[in-house]
N, C-alpha and C positions, 0 to 999 in steps of 0.2 A: 814876362815872368822869368825870374832867375831859376836856374836848374835846381838849386838847393831848396827852393820853396815847395817843390813837389816831393821831397824826400821825407819819409816817415821818421827817419832818425833825427832830422833837423827839427821837425815839428815836436817830437818828444823832448828833445834837448831844450827847446824854447820853453815848453811847459814846466820842466824841472827848473830851469834857470829863473823863471818868474817866481817860483816858490823860494828859491835860494835868495833872490834879490829882496823878497819880503823879509826874510830873516836878517839880511844885511841892514835893511832899514831899521829893524828893531834893535840890532846891535848898536847902530849909530845913535839911536835915541838914548841908549844907555851909556853913551860916550865911549863905546868900545870901537873907536874909529879904525884902528889897524886891522882888527878882525873883520870889520865890515868891508874895508877895502880889499882885503885878501879874498874874502868870500865873493865879492862882486867880480873880481878879476877871474877867479876860477869858474864861477857860474857862467859868465859870458864867454869864456874860452871854449866851452863845449859847442854851442851852436856856431860861434864864430869860426872855429876850425873846420867844422863841417861845411859851412858856407864858403870859406876861403878855398878849401880843398876841391870843392865842386867846380871851381873856376879853372882848375888845371887842365891842361890838354892831355895829360897821361894818367892812366889809372894808377901807375906806380906812385906818382906824386900825390894823387888823391888819397891813396892808402896811407901815406905818411900822416896826412892831416886827420884821417879817421883815428889813427893811433894817438895823435895828440889830444883829440877830443876825449878818447877813452881814458887817457892819463889824467885829464882834468876831472873826469867823473870820479876817479879814484881819489884825487885830491879833495874833492867835495865830500866824498864819503868819510875821509879821514877827519875833516873839519867837523862834520856832524857828530862823529863819535867824541871828539874833544869837547865840542860845545855842550853836548849832553852831560859829559862828565863834570863840566864846570857849571852846570845848571843854567846855561844860557838859552837852551832849548829843552823841551820836554823829551822824555824817553819815547813817547808816541811819535812825536815829530821826527826824531832821529830814525826810528824804525821805519816809518812810512817813506822817508826820503832814501834810506838805504835800499829798500825794496825797489823804488823807482830808479835809483842810480844803477843798481844791479841789472835791472831790466834793460836800461839804456846800453850798458856795457855789452850785454848779450846781443842786442840789436846791432851795435857797432861791429862786433866781431863777425856776425853773420853777414852784414853788408860788405865788410872788407873782403870776405871770402868770394864775393861775387865779382870783385874787381880783377881784371887780368893783369897781375903783377909779375 
């Protein structure tokens, strides 16, 4: 088992990423290919950075990747706001995902504080 598989932050990031990827699929079906691609990249960036960072030998390096994952969560939140404004997603979907992304950001911040940097 890889180190990241046991991390709650990674598990949560995967759950959110799956929801975002579903939205990306819907955007692609509507021929909004660039938006779908951007969302896929940002959605995968959250768990990917957690996984990649967990492979570092130093907590300092791991903390950098946790920060990257958090920045990707902010990017995803921004896209949800824009997509709702453009009626690509519902207001309820936006609100639900913003709550989940905020929760993940809080988890990432707390986890980062446990690292010895």
